[in-house]
ZAKOLSE-131484 format. One record per residue: x, y, z of N, C-alpha, C in turn. Coordinates in steps of 0.2 Angstrom, whole numbers, plus 2048, in hexadecimal, padded with zeros to 3 digits. Layout:
<recs>
n.east;n.north;n.up;ca.east;ca.north;ca.up;c.east;c.north;c.up
X;Y;Z;X;Y;Z;X;Y;Z;
...
</recs>
This chain:
<recs>
n.east;n.north;n.up;ca.east;ca.north;ca.up;c.east;c.north;c.up
7E7;11B;32D;7EC;11E;331;7EC;11B;338;
7E6;11B;33B;7E5;119;342;7E7;112;343;
7E5;10E;33E;7E6;106;33F;7EE;105;33D;
7F1;109;339;7F8;108;338;7FC;10A;33F;
7FA;10F;342;7FD;111;348;7FC;10C;34E;
7F6;109;34E;7F4;103;353;7F9;0FD;351;
7F9;0FC;34B;7FD;0F6;349;805;0F7;34B;
807;0FD;349;80E;0FE;34B;80F;0FE;352;
80B;101;356;80B;101;35D;80B;0F9;360;
807;0F5;35D;807;0EE;35F;80E;0EB;35E;
810;0EC;358;817;0E9;356;81C;0EB;35B;
81C;0F2;35C;822;0F4;361;821;0F1;368;
81B;0F1;36A;81A;0EE;371;81C;0E6;371;
81A;0E3;36B;81C;0DC;36B;824;0DB;36B;
827;0E0;367;82E;0E0;366;832;0E1;36D;
830;0E6;370;833;0E8;377;831;0E3;37C;
82B;0E0;37C;829;0DB;381;82E;0D5;380;
82F;0D3;37A;833;0CD;378;83A;0CF;37A;
83C;0D5;379;843;0D7;37B;844;0D7;383;
83F;0D9;387;83F;0D9;38E;840;0D1;390;
83B;0CD;38D;83B;0C6;38F;842;0C3;38D;
845;0C5;388;84C;0C2;386;851;0C4;38B;
851;0CA;38D;856;0CC;391;856;0C9;398;
850;0C9;39B;84E;0C6;3A1;850;0BE;3A1;
84E;0BB;39C;84F;0B4;39B;856;0B2;39A;
85A;0B7;397;861;0B6;396;865;0B6;39D;
863;0BB;3A1;866;0BC;3A7;865;0B5;3AB;
85E;0B3;3AC;85D;0AD;3B0;860;0A7;3AD;
861;0A6;3A6;864;0A1;3A3;86B;0A1;3A5;
86F;0A6;3A4;876;0A7;3A6;877;0A5;3AE;
872;0A7;3B2;873;0A6;3B9;872;09E;3BA;
86D;09B;3B7;86C;094;3B8;872;090;3B5;
875;092;3AF;87A;08F;3AC;881;090;3B0;
881;095;3B4;888;096;3B7;889;090;3BC;
884;08C;3BE;885;086;3C2;88B;081;3BF;
88C;082;3B8;891;07E;3B5;898;07F;3B8;
899;085;3BA;8A0;086;3BD;8A1;081;3C3;
89C;07F;3C6;89D;07B;3CC;89D;073;3CA;
89C;072;3C4;89B;06B;3C2;8A1;069;3BD;
8A7;068;3BF;8AC;067;3BA;8AC;061;3B5;
8A8;05B;3B8;8A7;056;3B4;8A2;057;3AE;
89F;05C;3AE;89A;05E;3A9;89D;062;3A3;
8A3;065;3A5;8A6;06A;3A0;8A8;067;399;
8AA;060;399;8AB;05E;392;8A4;05D;38E;
89F;05D;391;898;05B;38E;894;062;38D;
895;067;391;891;06D;391;894;073;38F;
89B;073;390;89F;079;38E;8A1;078;387;
89C;077;383;89E;076;37B;8A2;07B;378;
8A0;081;379;8A3;086;375;8AB;087;378;
8AB;087;37F;8B2;087;382;8B6;081;37F;
8B4;07B;37F;8B8;076;37C;8B9;077;375;
8B5;07A;371;8B6;07B;36A;8BB;080;368;
8BA;086;36C;8BE;08C;36A;8C5;08C;36E;
8C5;089;374;8CC;089;378;8CE;083;37A;
8CB;07D;378;8CE;077;379;8CC;074;380;
8C8;077;383;8C5;074;38A;8C6;079;390;
8C3;077;395;8C3;07C;39B;8C7;078;3A0;
8CC;07C;3A3;8D0;079;3A8;8CD;07C;3AF;
8CB;082;3AF;8C8;085;3B5;8C1;088;3B3;
8BD;089;3B8;8B7;08C;3B7;8B7;093;3B3;
8BD;097;3B4;8BD;09D;3B1;8BF;09C;3A9;
8C0;096;3A7;8C1;095;3A0;8BB;094;39C;
8B5;093;39F;8AF;092;39C;8AC;098;399;
8AA;098;393;8A7;09E;38F;8A0;09E;392;
89E;0A5;391;897;0A6;394;892;0A2;390;
893;0A2;389;88E;09E;385;88C;097;388;
892;094;38B;891;08D;38D;88C;08D;393;
88B;092;397;886;093;39C;87F;092;399;
87E;095;393;878;094;390;877;08D;38E;
87C;08A;38B;87B;082;389;879;07E;38F;
87D;07F;395;87C;07B;39B;874;07D;39D;
872;083;39D;86B;084;3A0;866;081;39B;
868;081;394;863;07E;390;863;077;391;
868;074;393;868;06C;394;864;06A;39A;
865;06E;3A0;863;06C;3A6;85E;070;3AA;
85D;076;3A7;858;07B;3AA;855;07F;3A4;
851;07C;3A0;84F;07F;39A;84A;084;39A;
847;085;39F;841;08A;39F;843;091;39C;
848;094;39F;84A;09B;39D;84E;09B;396;
852;096;395;854;096;38E;84F;095;389;
84A;091;38A;844;091;385;841;098;385;
83F;09B;38A;83C;0A2;38A;841;0A6;386;
848;0A6;387;84C;0AA;384;84C;0A9;37C;
84C;0A2;37A;84C;0A1;373;845;0A3;370;
840;0A2;373;839;0A4;370;839;0AC;36F;
83C;0AF;374;83C;0B7;374;841;0B9;36F;
846;0B6;36E;84B;0B8;369;848;0B6;362;
844;0B1;361;841;0AF;35B;83C;0B4;359;
838;0B6;35E;833;0BB;35D;836;0C2;35A;
83C;0C4;35E;83F;0CA;35B;842;0C9;354;
844;0C3;352;847;0C2;34C;841;0C2;347;
83B;0BF;348;836;0BF;344;833;0C6;343;
833;0CA;348;830;0D1;348;835;0D5;344;
83B;0D5;345;840;0D8;341;840;0D6;339;
83F;0D0;338;83E;0CE;331;837;0D1;32E;
832;0D1;332;82C;0D4;32F;82D;0DB;32E;
831;0DF;332;832;0E6;330;837;0E7;32A;
83C;0E2;329;840;0E3;324;83D;0E1;31D;
839;0DC;31D;835;0D9;317;82E;0DC;317;
82D;0E2;31A;826;0E5;31A;823;0E5;313;
827;0E7;30E;825;0E8;307;824;0E2;303;
827;0DC;305;827;0D6;301;825;0D0;305;
81E;0CF;304;81C;0C9;308;81F;0C2;306;
821;0C2;300;824;0BC;2FD;82B;0BB;301;
82F;0C0;301;835;0C0;305;834;0BE;30C;
82F;0C0;30F;82E;0BF;316;82C;0B7;317;
828;0B5;312;826;0AE;312;82C;0A9;311;
830;0AB;30D;836;0A7;30B;83B;0A7;311;
83B;0AD;315;83F;0AD;31B;83C;0A9;320;
836;0A8;321;832;0A4;326;834;09D;324;
834;09B;31E;835;094;31C;83C;092;31D;
841;097;31C;848;096;31D;849;095;325;
846;099;329;847;098;330;844;092;332;
83F;08F;32F;83C;089;331;841;083;32F;
844;084;329;849;07F;327;84F;07F;32D;
851;085;32F;856;085;334;854;082;33B;
84E;083;33C;84B;080;343;84A;078;342;
848;076;33C;848;06F;33B;84F;06B;33C;
854;06F;339;85B;06C;339;85D;06C;341;
85C;071;345;85E;071;34C;85A;06C;350;
853;06B;34E;84F;066;351;852;05F;350;
854;05E;34A;857;057;348;85E;056;34C;
862;05C;34D;868;05B;350;867;05A;358;
862;05C;35B;861;05B;362;85C;056;364;
85A;052;35F;854;04D;360;857;048;364;
85D;046;364;85F;040;367;863;042;36E;
862;048;370;865;04A;376;863;046;37C;
868;045;380;867;041;387;864;045;38C;
864;04C;38B;861;050;391;85A;052;38F;
856;053;394;84F;055;393;84F;05C;390;
853;061;392;853;068;390;854;068;388;
859;065;385;85A;065;37E;855;061;37A;
852;05C;37D;84C;059;37A;846;05D;37A;
845;061;37F;840;067;37E;841;06C;379;
848;06E;378;84A;072;373;848;06F;36C;
84A;069;36B;849;066;365;841;066;363;
83D;064;368;836;065;367;833;06C;365;
836;070;369;834;077;368;836;07A;361;
83C;078;35F;83F;07A;358;83A;077;353;
838;070;354;834;06D;34F;82D;071;34E;
82A;072;354;824;075;354;824;07C;351;
829;080;353;82A;087;350;82B;086;349;
82F;082;347;830;081;33F;82A;07F;33C;
826;07B;33E;820;079;33B;81B;07F;33B;
81A;083;340;816;088;340;819;08D;33A;
81F;08E;33A;822;093;335;821;090;32E;
822;08A;32D;821;087;326;819;089;324;
815;087;329;80E;088;327;80C;090;325;
80F;094;32A;80E;09B;329;811;09E;322;
817;09B;321;81B;09D;31B;818;09B;315;
816;095;315;813;092;30F;80C;096;30D;
808;097;313;801;09A;312;802;0A1;310;
807;0A5;313;807;0AC;310;80B;0AC;309;
80F;0A7;308;812;0A7;301;80C;0A6;2FC;
808;0A1;2FD;802;0A0;2F9;7FE;0A6;2F8;
7FC;0A9;2FD;7F8;0AF;2FD;7FB;0B5;2F9;
802;0B6;2FA;806;0BB;2F7;806;0BA;2EF;
807;0B3;2ED;807;0B2;2E6;800;0B2;2E3;
7FB;0B2;2E6;7F4;0B2;2E3;7F3;0BA;2E2;
7F6;0BE;2E6;7F4;0C5;2E5;7F8;0C8;2DF;
</recs>
């Protein structure tokens, strides 16, 4: 009973710690990305969602908020990387709680996440900016770690 309480407490501390990191990093990422408003020649390249959803930006007020995150990831990647890692920790913790009863399902979820990370890594691999190149490497490393943990726990779960 005691060790179950300790485990649950550690999981909640991890979850809320990651949540705080996510919120703070999102704030700073949006702040850094808001520099996009002052650089109109970058709008066709960094305002991807604005271009995709509304055909382009004529003024700075046309730029969608998510494009600030894209700009920050490309040119000031520290806080977007912290934001992504924190969001991924939140996702993995939620998955651990959801699949608490089925270790095989959790292992398959990890492998599926790894596949998604490998796809994103491949898409960003040839990026001309340092920030997106860092994201590509981060996605590959995290995918590799998830494949190892997913396959290892899948093998352990099948032996039981």
